[in-house]
N, C-alpha and C positions, 0 to 999 in steps of 0.2 A: 410274134415272131419277128416284128421289126425291131423291136427293143431287145431281144435275144441275139439278133444278128448285129446290131449295132455294140451291145455291150461284151458278149461273148466271142463275137467274130474275129477279134483281134488275137492274134496268135494261131492256134491250131485251127483246122478248118472246122466249122460247126455243121452238124447234121440236122436238118429239120424236117418234120413230116406233118402234113396236113391232110387229113381225111374228112371228107363230106359226103353225106348221102345224095347230095345233089351235084350234078356236073357244072350247073350255072354257077352255084356258090364256089365251087373249088375254082372255076376259072376265074371269078371275080376276085377272090383272095389272092389267087398267083398273080393276076394284073396288078393289083393294088400293091402287093408285096414287092414285085419287081420295080414300080414306080418310086416307092419309099426308100427302099434300101440302097446303100451307095455300091458302087462295083467293087470297091476295094475290100468290102468284107467278103472272107473266103468261106462261103457256105455251100454246103450240098443241100438243095432242096428238093422234097419229093412232094408232089400233089397228086392224091390218089381219091377216086370215088371209093365209096364204102363196099360196092360190088367188086370192084377190081381188087381192094386190099384183101377181101375174103378169098377170092380166086388165087392170088398170089399166096396167101398164107397156107390154103389148103395144098397148093403145089409143092410149096416148101415142106409140110408135113408129110406128104406122100413120098417125096425124095427122101426124106431122112427115115422113112420106113414106120411112121406113127400112124395107128389104125383109125384115130379119131380124126373128124373134120369139123373145122369150125363152125360148119352151117348146123351141125348137130347141137351146137350150144343154143340155149334159149336167148331170143333177143333180150329179155329182162336180165338176165346174167351179164351182159355187155353194158347195160345202162346204168347211168349214175343219177340219184335222185338229188332234190336240192339239199337235203340233210347232209347226205355224203359230200356233195360239192362244198358246202360251206366248212364242214369239218376237216376235210381231206386237203381242200385246196384254198379257200378264201381265209380261213383264220391263220393259217402258217404265213401267207403273205401280206395280210392285211396292213401291218407295220410299215412295210416297204412300198405300199401303194402311194403314189402322189395324188390321189383323189379321194374324195369323200363319200365315194358311190357305196352303196351297201350291197351286201352279197346278194339279195333279192334281185336289185337292179342289174348287177351284172349276170346273174343266172337268167334272168329274162331276155337280156340281149344275146347271150350264147344259145339260148333255145330258139 
């Protein structure tokens, strides 16, 4: 998020979203980001807990008249495994990374 704010925050306002199951992790990341990002970057940041995100999405779906609720989805449908992470995220950005960390190391840190 810091990199994106620094790199893409110049010009048009940048919108960033961080969702965490833990309120403590959400607050930690919010504090770290606010300390690390300069005030000149014009970013709109939103930090949500997973429960709050579900509530907000369900309220929006109800308002739009959709009968399905996000809680009806299985948690496994929302999760990404290591192989999907590696194929969909890590491999496309690997050449742009300025580190020699492997996909497994990054995956372990994210989890």
